[in-house]
N, CA and C of each residue as an Amber inpcrd file, in Angstrom:
protein
   492
 -48.3050000   6.4050000 -52.4640000 -49.5870000   5.7740000 -52.3100000
 -50.5880000   6.4720000 -53.2240000 -51.5590000   5.7360000 -53.5690000
 -52.5470000   6.2480000 -54.5180000 -53.4370000   7.2510000 -53.8080000
 -53.6290000   8.4720000 -54.3530000 -54.4620000   9.4760000 -53.7080000
 -55.9210000   9.0440000 -53.6390000 -56.3700000   8.2270000 -54.5180000
 -57.7650000   7.7730000 -54.4920000 -58.0250000   6.9120000 -53.2600000
 -57.0670000   6.0870000 -52.8550000 -57.2270000   5.2260000 -51.6720000
 -57.3350000   6.1010000 -50.4410000 -56.5090000   7.1460000 -50.3410000
 -56.5760000   8.0580000 -49.2050000 -57.9010000   8.7980000 -49.1660000
 -58.3620000   9.2050000 -50.2990000 -59.6370000   9.9200000 -50.3840000
 -60.7830000   9.0120000 -49.9480000 -60.7910000   7.7780000 -50.3780000
 -61.8360000   6.8240000 -49.9850000 -61.7900000   6.5640000 -48.4930000
 -60.5880000   6.4510000 -47.9140000 -60.4600000   6.1800000 -46.4850000
 -60.9540000   7.3700000 -45.6850000 -60.7740000   8.5920000 -46.1670000
 -61.2070000   9.7770000 -45.4450000 -62.7160000   9.9330000 -45.5070000
 -63.3570000   9.4310000 -46.5280000 -64.7980000   9.6070000 -46.6810000
 -65.5890000   8.5070000 -45.9830000 -64.9860000   7.4560000 -45.5210000
 -65.7050000   6.3700000 -44.8530000 -66.1770000   6.8060000 -43.4900000
 -67.4000000   6.3470000 -43.1110000 -67.8940000   6.6710000 -41.7780000
 -67.0730000   5.9410000 -40.7130000 -67.1360000   6.4710000 -39.5010000
 -66.4010000   5.8810000 -38.3910000 -66.9690000   4.5130000 -38.0530000
 -66.0990000   3.5940000 -37.6730000 -66.5320000   2.2530000 -37.2850000
 -66.6250000   1.2920000 -38.4420000 -66.5800000   1.7560000 -39.6640000
 -66.6470000   0.8870000 -40.8340000 -65.2300000   0.6810000 -41.3170000
 -64.8430000  -0.5840000 -41.5030000 -63.4850000  -0.8690000 -41.9450000
 -63.4260000  -0.8470000 -43.4500000 -62.3320000  -0.3080000 -43.9070000
 -62.1490000  -0.2290000 -45.3490000 -61.6170000  -1.5540000 -45.8550000
 -62.0590000  -1.9370000 -46.9790000 -61.5740000  -3.1480000 -47.6270000
 -60.3330000  -2.7420000 -48.4000000 -59.2030000  -3.4040000 -48.1140000
 -57.9740000  -3.0110000 -48.7980000 -58.0750000  -3.2780000 -50.2840000
 -57.5500000  -2.3490000 -50.9970000 -57.5400000  -2.4940000 -52.4540000
 -56.1260000  -2.7800000 -52.8980000 -55.9640000  -3.5290000 -53.9320000
 -54.6500000  -3.8910000 -54.4470000 -54.2780000  -2.8820000 -55.5120000
 -53.0840000  -2.3440000 -55.3520000 -52.5730000  -1.3900000 -56.3170000
 -52.1600000  -2.1450000 -57.5640000 -52.4190000  -1.5880000 -58.7090000
 -52.1140000  -2.3200000 -59.9390000 -50.6180000  -2.5770000 -60.1390000
 -49.6980000  -1.7820000 -59.5190000 -48.2560000  -1.9470000 -59.7230000
 -47.6260000  -2.8280000 -58.6410000 -48.3170000  -3.2390000 -57.6590000
 -47.7750000  -4.0260000 -56.5680000 -47.6170000  -3.1670000 -55.3220000
 -46.6960000  -3.5450000 -54.4300000 -46.5330000  -2.8450000 -53.1530000
 -45.7020000  -1.5770000 -53.2710000 -44.7230000  -1.5380000 -54.1680000
 -43.8380000  -0.3790000 -54.2880000 -44.2460000   0.4150000 -55.5240000
 -44.4160000   1.6860000 -55.2760000 -44.8090000   2.5780000 -56.3640000
 -43.5640000   3.3420000 -56.8010000 -42.9880000   3.0330000 -57.9260000
 -41.7980000   3.7140000 -58.4260000 -42.2310000   4.8700000 -59.3200000
 -42.1130000   6.0140000 -58.7550000 -42.4150000   7.2100000 -59.5330000
 -41.1490000   8.0620000 -59.5820000 -41.1450000   9.1750000 -60.2600000
 -39.9300000   9.9840000 -60.4100000 -39.4040000  10.5190000 -59.0750000
 -40.2370000  10.7170000 -58.0570000 -39.7450000  11.2490000 -56.7670000
 -38.8770000  10.2060000 -56.0650000 -39.2210000   8.9290000 -56.1950000
 -38.3930000   7.8840000 -55.5840000 -37.0180000   7.8670000 -56.2270000
 -36.9590000   8.0390000 -57.5480000 -35.6670000   8.0660000 -58.2260000
 -34.8620000   9.3030000 -57.8340000 -35.5320000  10.4200000 -57.6490000
 -34.8430000  11.6510000 -57.2170000 -34.3040000  11.4770000 -55.8020000
 -35.1040000  10.8800000 -54.9180000 -34.6520000  10.6200000 -53.5430000
 -33.4580000   9.6750000 -53.5370000 -33.4750000   8.6610000 -54.3940000
 -32.3460000   7.7400000 -54.4800000 -31.1060000   8.4790000 -54.9710000
 -31.2450000   9.3910000 -55.8870000 -30.1340000  10.2090000 -56.3770000
 -29.5700000  11.0840000 -55.2650000 -30.4660000  11.7200000 -54.4760000
 -30.0090000  12.5280000 -53.3320000 -29.2380000  11.6570000 -52.3360000
 -29.7160000  10.4570000 -52.1240000 -29.0640000   9.5220000 -51.2000000
 -27.6460000   9.2010000 -51.6770000 -27.4830000   8.9390000 -52.9770000
 -26.1670000   8.6400000 -53.5150000 -25.2300000   9.8490000 -53.3880000
 -25.7450000  11.0370000 -53.6670000 -24.9300000  12.2560000 -53.5330000
 -24.5300000  12.4400000 -52.0620000 -25.4610000  12.2010000 -51.1630000
 -25.1730000  12.3290000 -49.7340000 -24.0890000  11.3350000 -49.3100000
 -24.1560000  10.1030000 -49.7910000 -23.1340000   9.1020000 -49.4640000
 -21.7750000   9.5710000 -49.9400000 -21.6850000  10.0980000 -51.1750000
 -20.3980000  10.5590000 -51.7200000 -19.8770000  11.7280000 -50.9050000
 -20.7270000  12.6870000 -50.5750000 -20.3030000  13.8710000 -49.8060000
 -19.8590000  13.4560000 -48.4020000 -20.6440000  12.6060000 -47.7480000
 -20.2750000  12.1670000 -46.3990000 -18.9830000  11.3480000 -46.4170000
 -18.7880000  10.5400000 -47.4620000 -17.5580000   9.7610000 -47.5890000
 -16.3560000  10.6920000 -47.6560000 -16.4640000  11.7430000 -48.4450000
 -15.3430000  12.6500000 -48.6570000 -15.0860000  13.5310000 -47.4370000
 -16.1310000  14.0870000 -46.8260000 -15.9550000  15.0830000 -45.7650000
 -16.1120000  14.5570000 -44.3470000 -16.6430000  13.3530000 -44.1610000
 -16.8450000  12.8480000 -42.8040000 -16.1070000  11.5400000 -42.5700000
 -16.3600000  10.5370000 -43.3840000 -15.8190000   9.2070000 -43.1070000
 -14.3040000   9.1490000 -43.2970000 -13.8000000   9.6850000 -44.4210000
 -12.3600000   9.6300000 -44.6590000 -11.5650000  10.3960000 -43.5980000
 -11.9490000  11.6530000 -43.2290000 -11.1980000  12.3340000 -42.1600000
 -11.2780000  11.5890000 -40.8260000 -12.4500000  11.0410000 -40.5380000
 -12.5910000  10.3010000 -39.2830000 -11.6800000   9.0660000 -39.2730000
 -11.6280000   8.3440000 -40.3670000 -10.7810000   7.1570000 -40.4460000
  -9.3020000   7.5260000 -40.3460000  -8.8950000   8.6690000 -40.9550000
  -7.5010000   9.1090000 -40.8180000  -7.1700000   9.4240000 -39.3610000
  -8.0870000  10.1300000 -38.6810000  -7.8680000  10.4690000 -37.2660000
  -7.8220000   9.2060000 -36.4190000  -8.7130000   8.2590000 -36.6890000
  -8.7390000   7.0210000 -35.9100000  -7.4570000   6.2140000 -36.1110000
  -6.9630000   6.1520000 -37.3690000  -5.7120000   5.4360000 -37.6350000
  -4.5310000   6.1220000 -36.9520000  -4.5140000   7.4400000 -37.0000000
  -3.4280000   8.1840000 -36.3490000  -3.4620000   7.9660000 -34.8340000
  -4.6620000   8.0030000 -34.2680000  -4.8180000   7.7750000 -32.8310000
  -4.3590000   6.3620000 -32.4680000  -4.7130000   5.3830000 -33.2840000
  -4.2940000   4.0020000 -33.0220000  -2.7780000   3.8780000 -33.0960000
  -2.1630000   4.5640000 -34.0780000  -0.7010000   4.5190000 -34.2050000
  -0.0400000   5.1560000 -32.9830000  -0.5680000   6.3000000 -32.5480000
  -0.0100000   6.9540000 -31.3620000  -0.2300000   6.1050000 -30.1210000
  -1.4010000   5.5090000 -30.0130000  -1.7020000   4.6730000 -28.8460000
  -0.7970000   3.4560000 -28.8010000  -0.5330000   2.8490000 -29.9510000
   0.3400000   1.6810000 -29.9500000   1.7650000   2.0850000 -29.5740000
   2.2070000   3.2680000 -29.9890000   3.5300000   3.7560000 -29.5950000
   3.5990000   4.0150000 -28.1030000   2.5490000   4.6110000 -27.5830000
   2.4900000   4.8790000 -26.1480000   2.3950000   3.5700000 -25.3730000
   1.6230000   2.6220000 -25.8840000   1.4970000   1.3250000 -25.2130000
   2.8390000   0.6080000 -25.1970000   3.5940000   0.6950000 -26.3030000
   4.9350000   0.0910000 -26.3330000   5.8580000   0.7430000 -25.3270000
   5.8130000   2.0680000 -25.2630000   6.6390000   2.7820000 -24.2880000
   6.2330000   2.4290000 -22.8660000   4.9400000   2.3100000 -22.6390000
   4.4520000   1.9590000 -21.3010000   4.8960000   0.5520000 -20.9260000
   4.8470000  -0.3820000 -21.8680000   5.2790000  -1.7460000 -21.5420000
   6.7790000  -1.7800000 -21.2620000   7.5680000  -0.9940000 -21.9980000
   9.0080000  -0.9480000 -21.7140000   9.2640000  -0.2830000 -20.3600000
   8.4890000   0.7370000 -20.0310000   8.6080000   1.3710000 -18.7150000
   8.2280000   0.3940000 -17.6110000   7.1820000  -0.4180000 -17.8590000
   6.7800000  -1.4150000 -16.8690000   7.8850000  -2.4430000 -16.6550000
   8.5280000  -2.8760000 -17.7390000   9.6250000  -3.8360000 -17.6180000
  10.7940000  -3.2150000 -16.8530000  11.1040000  -1.9570000 -17.1680000
  12.1860000  -1.2650000 -16.4630000  11.8560000  -1.0960000 -14.9870000
  10.6060000  -0.7680000 -14.6940000  10.1700000  -0.6160000 -13.3090000
  10.2770000  -1.9380000 -12.5660000   9.8870000  -3.0200000 -13.2140000
   9.9810000  -4.3400000 -12.5780000  11.4450000  -4.6820000 -12.2850000
  12.3350000  -4.3780000 -13.2280000  13.7630000  -4.6520000 -13.0100000
  14.3040000  -3.8050000 -11.8620000  13.9360000  -2.5290000 -11.8310000
  14.3870000  -1.6600000 -10.7370000  13.8360000  -2.1220000  -9.3950000
  12.5830000  -2.5510000  -9.3900000  11.9650000  -3.0340000  -8.1630000
  12.6770000  -4.2850000  -7.6620000  13.0090000  -5.1940000  -8.5780000
  13.7310000  -6.4070000  -8.1910000  15.1010000  -6.0490000  -7.6370000
  15.7940000  -5.1200000  -8.3000000  17.1100000  -4.6810000  -7.8330000
  17.0050000  -4.0480000  -6.4450000  15.9740000  -3.2450000  -6.2500000
  15.7550000  -2.6080000  -4.9520000  15.5180000  -3.6520000  -3.8710000
  14.6720000  -4.6390000  -4.1690000  14.3680000  -5.6750000  -3.1720000
  15.6120000  -6.4960000  -2.8430000  16.4420000  -6.7820000  -3.8560000
  17.6890000  -7.5050000  -3.5920000  18.6240000  -6.6600000  -2.7320000
  18.6940000  -5.3620000  -3.0040000  19.5170000  -4.4600000  -2.1980000
  19.0400000  -4.3870000  -0.7570000  17.7320000  -4.3410000  -0.5800000
  17.1730000  -4.2920000   0.7760000  17.4820000  -5.5940000   1.5160000
  17.3520000  -6.7320000   0.8200000  17.6430000  -8.0200000   1.4440000
  19.1190000  -8.0970000   1.8390000  20.0140000  -7.6180000   0.9680000
  21.4490000  -7.6080000   1.2870000  21.7290000  -6.6970000   2.4780000
  21.0840000  -5.5460000   2.5150000  21.2620000  -4.6160000   3.6430000
  20.7690000  -5.2540000   4.9370000  19.6460000  -5.9920000   4.8760000
  19.1310000  -6.6700000   6.0720000  20.1260000  -7.7360000   6.5530000
  20.7110000  -8.4770000   5.5890000  21.7000000  -9.4930000   5.9720000
  22.9180000  -8.8390000   6.6290000  23.4300000  -7.7630000   6.0160000
  24.5840000  -7.0720000   6.5800000  24.2560000  -6.4960000   7.9570000
  23.0630000  -5.9420000   8.0840000  22.6630000  -5.3830000   9.3790000
  22.5730000  -6.4860000  10.4300000  22.0730000  -7.6520000  10.0400000
  21.9930000  -8.7720000  10.9870000  23.3740000  -9.2210000  11.4260000
  24.3240000  -9.3020000  10.4690000  25.6910000  -9.6870000  10.8170000
  26.3360000  -8.6440000  11.7300000  26.1530000  -7.3830000  11.3830000
  26.7270000  -6.3030000  12.1970000  26.1040000  -6.3000000  13.6000000
  24.8080000  -6.5610000  13.6640000  24.1180000  -6.6070000  14.9610000
  24.6780000  -7.7330000  15.8130000  24.8670000  -8.9100000  15.1950000
  25.4250000 -10.0380000  15.9330000  26.8380000  -9.7200000  16.4150000
  27.6170000  -9.0630000  15.5360000  28.9840000  -8.6820000  15.9150000
  28.9750000  -7.6950000  17.0820000  28.1040000  -6.6880000  16.9930000
  28.0290000  -5.6860000  18.0610000  27.5060000  -6.2930000  19.3580000
  26.5400000  -7.2110000  19.2480000  26.0380000  -7.8660000  20.4640000
  27.1330000  -8.7080000  21.1230000  27.9290000  -9.4010000  20.3080000
  29.0360000 -10.1790000  20.8600000  30.0380000  -9.2800000  21.5610000
  30.3680000  -8.1520000  20.9190000  31.3050000  -7.2040000  21.5300000
  30.7130000  -6.6190000  22.8120000  29.4220000  -6.3370000  22.7970000
  28.7700000  -5.7760000  23.9860000  28.7620000  -6.7920000  25.1260000
  28.5070000  -8.0630000  24.8040000  28.5250000  -9.0920000  25.8540000
  29.9310000  -9.2570000  26.4410000  30.9420000  -9.2210000  25.5580000
  32.3150000  -9.3240000  26.0390000  32.6660000  -8.1320000  26.9210000
  32.2870000  -6.9220000  26.4730000  32.5510000  -5.7120000  27.2530000
  31.8060000  -5.7620000  28.5810000  30.5790000  -6.2300000  28.5300000
  29.7730000  -6.3450000  29.7490000  30.4290000  -7.3250000  30.7140000
  30.9260000  -8.4270000  30.1850000  31.5670000  -9.4350000  31.0100000
  32.8130000  -8.8600000  31.6880000  33.6250000  -8.1140000  30.9040000
  34.8320000  -7.4900000  31.4640000  34.4490000  -6.4830000  32.5410000
  33.4700000  -5.6500000  32.2730000  33.0380000  -4.6360000  33.2500000
  32.4770000  -5.2840000  34.5160000  31.6700000  -6.3190000  34.3380000
  31.1070000  -7.0000000  35.5130000  32.1920000  -7.6860000  36.3350000
  33.1720000  -8.3010000  35.6500000  34.2720000  -8.9380000  36.3900000
  35.0550000  -7.8990000  37.1760000  35.3210000  -6.7380000  36.5690000
  36.0300000  -5.6600000  37.2710000  35.2270000  -5.1500000  38.4520000
  33.9180000  -4.9740000  38.2350000  33.0630000  -4.4920000  39.3280000
  32.9920000  -5.5280000  40.4460000  32.9120000  -6.8050000  40.0810000
  32.8700000  -7.8670000  41.1010000  34.1750000  -7.8840000  41.9060000
  35.2920000  -7.6910000  41.2210000  36.5870000  -7.6790000  41.9170000
  36.6480000  -6.5050000  42.8970000  36.1930000  -5.3290000  42.4240000
  36.1930000  -4.1450000  43.3080000  35.2780000  -4.3640000  44.5030000
  34.1020000  -4.9250000  44.2360000  33.1540000  -5.1800000  45.3230000
  33.7330000  -6.2120000  46.2930000  34.4070000  -7.2360000  45.7560000
  35.0030000  -8.2650000  46.6210000  36.0840000  -7.6600000  47.5140000
  36.9310000  -6.7820000  46.9340000  37.9760000  -6.1240000  47.7190000
  37.3490000  -5.2400000  48.7810000  36.3520000  -4.4520000  48.3710000
  35.6840000  -3.5610000  49.3230000  34.9810000  -4.3610000  50.4130000
  34.3480000  -5.4540000  50.0290000  33.6450000  -6.2980000  50.9910000
  34.6300000  -6.9480000  51.9660000  35.7500000  -7.3830000  51.4570000
  36.7680000  -8.0030000  52.3260000  37.3000000  -6.9820000  53.3320000
  37.5580000  -5.7350000  52.8470000  38.0670000  -4.7090000  53.7810000
  37.0090000  -4.3510000  54.8120000  35.7580000  -4.3080000  54.4140000
  34.6770000  -3.9750000  55.3600000  34.5030000  -5.1130000  56.3710000
  34.6280000  -6.3470000  55.8800000  34.5180000  -7.4870000  56.8100000
  35.6660000  -7.4500000  57.8240000  36.8360000  -7.0820000  57.3480000
  37.9890000  -6.9950000  58.2560000  37.7490000  -5.9260000  59.3160000
  37.2070000  -4.7690000  58.8710000  36.9090000  -3.6810000  59.8130000
  35.8480000  -4.1410000  60.8030000  34.8020000  -4.8140000  60.2840000
  33.7140000  -5.2850000  61.1670000  34.2500000  -6.3370000  62.1370000
  35.0880000  -7.2410000  61.6290000  35.6610000  -8.2830000  62.4990000
  36.5250000  -7.6440000  63.5740000  37.3110000  -6.6370000  63.2040000
  38.1560000  -5.9420000  64.1930000  37.2930000  -5.2270000  65.2080000
  36.2330000  -4.5460000  64.7250000  35.3220000  -3.8410000  65.6450000
  34.6250000  -4.8360000  66.5590000  34.2420000  -5.9870000  66.0360000
  33.5610000  -7.0010000  66.8480000  34.5160000  -7.5540000  67.9090000
  35.7730000  -7.7890000  67.5310000  36.7590000  -8.3000000  68.4840000
  37.0230000  -7.2660000  69.5910000  37.1260000  -6.0130000  69.2080000
  37.3440000  -4.9260000  70.1760000  36.1560000  -4.8300000  71.1120000
  34.9230000  -4.9480000  70.5200000  33.7160000  -4.8620000  71.3510000
  33.6500000  -6.0440000  72.3010000  34.0490000  -7.2210000  71.8350000
  34.0360000  -8.4030000  72.7130000  35.0680000  -8.2570000  73.8270000
  36.1920000  -7.6120000  73.5050000  37.2210000  -7.4050000  74.5350000
  36.7400000  -6.4030000  75.5750000  36.0120000  -5.4140000  75.1720000
  35.5230000  -4.3880000  76.0920000  34.2660000  -4.8380000  76.8200000
  33.6230000  -5.8660000  76.3510000  32.3340000  -6.2950000  76.9000000
  32.4190000  -6.6810000  78.3890000  33.3420000  -7.4680000  78.8200000
  33.3550000  -7.7970000  80.2520000  33.5770000  -6.5620000  81.1230000
  34.4450000  -5.6370000  80.6550000  34.7070000  -4.4320000  81.4530000
  33.4420000  -3.5840000  81.5150000  32.7690000  -3.4320000  80.4320000
  31.5440000  -2.6040000  80.4020000  30.4240000  -3.2830000  81.1610000
  30.3660000  -4.5980000  81.0600000  29.3210000  -5.3210000  81.7830000
  29.5180000  -5.1430000  83.2900000  30.7610000  -5.2060000  83.7380000
  31.0330000  -5.0260000  85.1680000  30.6660000  -3.6150000  85.5890000
  31.0270000  -2.5980000  84.7730000  30.7240000  -1.2110000  85.1070000
  29.2250000  -0.9780000  85.0970000  28.5420000  -1.5830000  84.1730000
  27.0820000  -1.4400000  84.0910000  26.4130000  -2.1170000  85.2790000
  26.9340000  -3.2640000  85.6690000  26.3660000  -3.9680000  86.8380000
  26.5450000  -3.1450000  88.0930000  27.7080000  -2.5270000  88.2450000
  27.9600000  -1.6760000  89.4210000  27.0220000  -0.4900000  89.3890000
  26.8410000   0.0940000  88.2360000  25.9760000   1.2660000  88.1220000
  24.5470000   0.9130000  88.4450000  24.0720000  -0.2310000  87.9640000
  22.6780000  -0.6350000  88.2240000  22.5100000  -0.9410000  89.7060000
  23.4940000  -1.5740000  90.2830000  23.3950000  -1.9360000  91.7050000
  23.3600000  -0.6880000  92.5510000  24.1460000   0.2990000  92.2550000
  24.1750000   1.5240000  93.0100000  22.8350000   2.2490000  92.8880000
  22.2410000   2.2110000  91.7460000  20.9570000   2.8940000  91.5720000
  19.8770000   2.1680000  92.3540000  19.9710000   0.8740000  92.3530000
  18.9520000   0.1190000  93.0790000  19.1010000   0.3280000  94.5760000
  20.3240000   0.4120000  95.0430000  20.5410000   0.5770000  96.4630000
  20.3700000   2.0260000  96.9000000  20.5060000   2.9190000  96.0830000
  20.3960000   4.2850000  96.5280000  19.0010000   4.7680000  96.6160000
């Protein structure tokens, strides 16, 4: 910027607006410092390209290559895991079917065994019940045979007590 414009702006009293002046060269003032700054910028771009951008791009490419290898391995592991999981589920289903068949077989055997045991127990109970009924029937017949004799003796005993 032109030093004269700055000097004029600094000398103006407060509250008074400065009338803009047009620079004879236009809006951009190309002096030797601008060219030097542009040269520094170009040198900086070359230095940063060599020491920052290229190493970063090599690291990023290497990381991408490693990541794609790991991603491929992970996808193959996922496929293997899915296959193992399917195999496991099929094995579990087969084991459940076999267990169901074995359970049905064991239940059938248990029912048959239970039936045999119950029939044997019923037979024993029937024999025991028949023998007990025979004993009770014999005891009842004996008691009925003794009943008239005991009734007569009891009647005599009661009569004697009443009369005495």
